C-alpha positions in Angstrom: 65.5 96.8 34.4 65.9 93.1 35.0 62.5 93.0 36.7 60.9 94.6 33.7 62.6 92.2 31.3 61.6 89.2 33.4 58.0 90.5 33.5 57.9 90.9 29.7 59.2 87.3 29.2 56.6 86.1 31.7 53.8 87.9 29.9 55.0 86.3 26.6 55.1 82.9 28.2 51.6 83.3 29.6 50.3 84.2 26.2 52.0 81.1 24.8 50.3 79.0 27.5 46.9 80.6 26.7 47.4 79.7 23.0 48.4 76.1 23.9 45.5 75.6 26.2 43.2 77.2 23.6 44.3 74.6 21.1 43.5 71.7 23.4 39.8 71.7 22.5 40.5 71.1 18.8 43.1 68.4 19.5 40.8 66.6 21.9 38.0 66.8 19.4 40.2 65.3 16.8 41.5 62.5 19.0 38.0 61.4 20.1 37.2 60.7 16.5 39.7 57.7 16.8 38.9 56.4 20.3 35.9 56.3 22.7 35.9 59.3 25.1 36.5 57.4 28.4 39.3 55.4 26.9 40.8 58.5 25.5 40.7 60.2 28.9 42.4 57.2 30.5 45.1 57.2 27.9 45.7 60.9 28.1 46.1 61.1 31.8 47.7 57.8 32.2 50.6 59.0 30.0 50.6 62.3 31.9 50.9 60.5 35.2 53.9 58.5 33.8 55.6 61.6 32.6 55.2 63.2 36.0 56.3 60.2 38.0 59.5 62.0 39.3 57.2 64.6 40.9 55.9 61.9 43.3 59.3 61.8 45.1 58.1 64.0 48.0 55.5 61.3 48.9 58.5 59.2 50.1 58.7 61.5 53.1 56.0 61.7 55.8 55.5 65.4 55.5 55.1 65.1 51.8 52.1 62.7 52.2 49.9 65.3 53.9 47.1 66.3 51.7 46.8 62.9 49.9 43.1 62.6 50.8 42.5 66.2 49.5 44.4 65.4 46.3 42.2 62.3 45.8 39.0 64.4 46.2 40.2 67.0 43.7 41.2 64.2 41.3 37.7 62.8 41.5 36.3 66.2 40.8 38.7 66.6 37.9 37.6 63.3 36.5 34.0 64.5 36.4 35.2 67.7 34.8 37.0 66.0 32.0 34.2 63.5 31.4 31.7 66.3 30.9 34.2 68.4 28.9 35.4 65.7 26.6 31.9 64.3 25.9 30.8 67.9 25.4 33.6 68.5 22.8 32.4 65.6 20.8 28.9 67.1 20.7 29.6 70.8 20.0 32.2 72.8 18.2 35.7 73.2 19.6 35.1 77.0 19.4 32.0 76.9 21.5 33.7 74.6 24.0 36.6 77.0 24.4 34.3 79.9 25.1 31.8 78.1 27.3 34.5 76.6 29.6 35.7 80.1 30.5 32.3 80.7 32.2 34.0 79.1 35.3 35.6 82.4 36.1 32.2 84.2 36.4 30.7 81.2 38.1 33.4 80.8 40.8 32.3 83.7 43.1 28.7 82.5 42.9 29.7 78.9 43.8 31.8 80.3 46.7 28.7 82.2 47.9 26.6 79.0 47.8 29.3 76.8 49.5 30.8 79.2 52.0 28.3 82.0 52.4 30.6 84.7 51.0 28.5 87.1 49.1 30.3 88.3 46.0 30.6 92.0 44.9 27.9 93.5 42.8 30.2 93.6 39.8 30.4 89.8 39.8 26.6 89.6 39.3 26.9 91.9 36.4 29.7 89.7 35.0 27.7 86.6 35.4 24.7 88.2 33.6 27.1 89.2 30.8 28.4 85.6 30.6 24.8 84.2 30.4 24.1 86.6 27.6 27.2 85.5 25.8 26.3 81.8 26.2 22.8 82.5 24.9 24.2 84.2 21.8 26.6 81.2 21.2 23.7 78.7 21.6 21.5 80.8 19.3 24.2 80.9 16.6 24.7 77.1 16.6 22.9 74.9 14.1 19.4 73.7 15.3 20.7 70.2 16.3 19.8 68.5 19.6 23.4 67.1 19.8 24.8 70.6 19.7 22.5 71.6 22.6 23.7 68.6 24.7 27.3 69.4 24.0 26.9 73.0 25.2 25.1 71.8 28.3 27.9 69.4 29.1 30.5 72.3 28.7 28.4 74.4 31.0 28.4 71.5 33.5 32.2 71.3 33.2 32.5 75.1 33.8 30.4 74.7 37.0 32.5 71.8 38.2 35.7 73.8 37.6 34.2 76.6 39.7 33.5 74.0 42.5 37.1 72.8 42.2 38.6 76.3 42.6 36.5 76.7 45.8 37.5 73.3 47.1 41.2 74.1 46.4 41.0 77.3 48.4 39.2 75.4 51.3 41.6 72.4 51.5 44.5 74.0 53.3 46.3 70.6 53.6 47.2 71.0 49.9 49.6 73.8 50.7 52.1 71.3 52.1 52.2 69.4 48.8 54.3 70.7 45.8 52.0 71.7 42.8 53.8 69.2 40.5 53.1 66.4 42.9 49.5 67.4 43.2 49.1 67.4 39.4 50.7 64.0 39.1 48.3 62.5 41.8 45.3 64.1 40.1 46.4 62.7 36.7 46.6 59.2 38.3 43.2 59.5 39.8 41.7 60.6 36.5 43.4 57.8 34.6 42.3 55.1 37.0 38.7 56.5 37.3 38.4 56.8 33.5 39.8 53.3 33.0 37.2 51.8 35.4 34.4 53.7 33.7 35.6 52.7 30.2 35.7 49.0 31.3 32.1 49.2 32.7 30.8 51.1 29.7 32.4 48.6 27.3 31.4 45.6 29.3 35.0 44.6 29.8 36.1 45.3 26.2 38.2 48.2 25.1 38.5 49.5 21.5 41.9 48.8 19.8 44.5 51.5 20.0 44.5 53.6 16.8 47.6 53.3 14.6 47.1 56.7 13.0 50.0 59.1 13.5 47.5 62.0 13.7 46.0 60.4 16.8 49.3 59.9 18.6 50.4 63.4 17.6 47.3 64.8 19.2 47.9 62.7 22.3 51.5 63.9 22.5 50.5 67.5 22.2 47.8 67.2 24.9 50.2 65.4 27.3 53.5 67.2 26.7 52.4 70.7 25.6 49.0 71.2 27.2 49.9 69.7 30.6 53.6 69.2 31.3 55.1 72.2 29.4 52.2 74.6 30.1 52.2 73.6 33.8 55.9 74.5 34.4 55.7 77.6 32.3 52.6 78.8 34.2 54.4 78.3 37.5 57.4 80.3 36.3 55.4 83.1 34.8 52.6 83.6 37.3 55.0 84.8 40.0 56.8 87.2 37.7 53.8 89.0 36.2 51.2 91.3 37.9 47.9 89.4 38.8 45.8 91.7 36.6 48.0 90.9 33.6 47.8 87.2 34.4 44.0 87.5 34.3 44.1 89.4 31.0 46.5 87.2 29.2 45.0 83.9 30.4 41.6 85.3 29.5 42.6 85.1 25.8 42.6 81.3 25.9 39.1 80.9 24.4 39.9 83.3 21.6 42.9 81.1 20.7 40.6 78.1 21.0 38.1 79.5 18.5 40.9 80.6 16.1 42.5 77.2 16.1 39.1 75.6 15.6 38.5 77.9 12.6 41.9 77.4 11.0 42.4 73.7 11.6 39.0 72.2 11.8 37.3 74.6 9.5 34.7 75.6 12.1 32.9 78.9 11.6 31.1 81.1 14.1 28.4 83.6 13.0 28.8 87.3 14.0 26.4 86.5 16.9 28.6 83.6 18.0 31.7 85.8 18.0 29.8 88.5 19.9 28.7 85.9 22.5 32.3 84.6 22.8 33.7 88.1 23.3 31.1 88.8 26.0 32.2 85.6 27.9 35.8 86.6 27.6 35.1 90.2 28.8 33.0 88.9 31.7 35.6 86.4 32.7 38.3 89.1 32.9 35.9 91.4 34.8 34.9 88.8 37.4 38.5 87.5 37.9 40.4 90.8 37.9 40.0 91.9 41.5 40.2 88.4 43.1 42.9 86.9 41.0 45.7 87.6 43.4 44.0 85.4 46.1 43.0 82.6 43.7 44.9 79.3 43.5 47.5 78.8 40.8 46.1 78.0 37.4 48.2 74.9 37.3 45.9 73.5 40.1 42.7 75.0 38.8 43.2 74.0 35.2 45.5 71.0 34.8 44.6 70.5 31.2 
C-alpha cells in the first residue's frame, strides 16, 4: 500500500516537472526580449551555479573530484545546446521549440549507432521517421518566414546535441563517482563562464544593461529556481519511485505543456497540421524511449534545464 501511494505521488511529481519544463520555452522567449541571448544564458546559469554552490562540497575530497574533466566536457556540450536552443527560441514559436527539442529521444539511438556502432532496433527507425514527419508538419504549418526556418533548424541542432550528450553521459563512467547535484552545479558553472566569454566577444567588451523590469526577473527566477533547482530534486526523488515506462510517458508530455503555455500566455496558435505534427513527435519520443528508458541516464543529467 505504501509503495502504491509513493508511486502515485512520484507520478504526480513527474507530471509537475514535465509542466514546469514545458513552460521554460515560453519564459526563456519572454526573457530574451529584454536581454541579448548570450548574456541571458550567462545570467541564468550563473545564478543557478550560485544556488547550487553547496552541492560542490564533495569536491573538497579527493574521491569527489573524479570526473571533473568529464563534467567539463559535458558542460561545454550543454553550452552549445543552450546557445542553439535559446537563439532558436527567439526565432521560432515557443510551441514549436517545445515539440522540436523532444526529437532528441528518437535521435539518441541513431547517434549511439553512429558513435559506438550499436545498431538500434527496427522500431527506433520507425519512430525516427514518425518524428521527421511531425517536424515537417510543424515546419509546413509555420508562417512563410525565413527567420522561423532558422529557428526550427537551431532547435533541431539542439535536439541532436542533446542526443550526443546522452550518449556521452553513458560513455563517461567516471561521472558515476560524482553526485548528480554536484555534476549539475559544475555544468551550470561551465555554461555561465562560456556564455559570458562569448557575450563579451560578441559585444566587443560591452554588455547590455541589466533590465529593471519585474517581468524579466520573474522569468529568470522561474527558470533558475523552478525549472532547474526544484525540478532537478523532484526528478531525482520521483524517478526511483515510478516504473521506467511511466517515467517515459509522463515526461513525454513536456512538449504538450510547452505548447499549451505558449498558447495561453504568449497567445501563440498552432494550426491543425502543427498540432498533428507535435503529437507525432510526442508519440515517436515515447515509442523510441520506452524500451531503453531503464538504462538511460537520469533526466537531471540529460536535461538540466
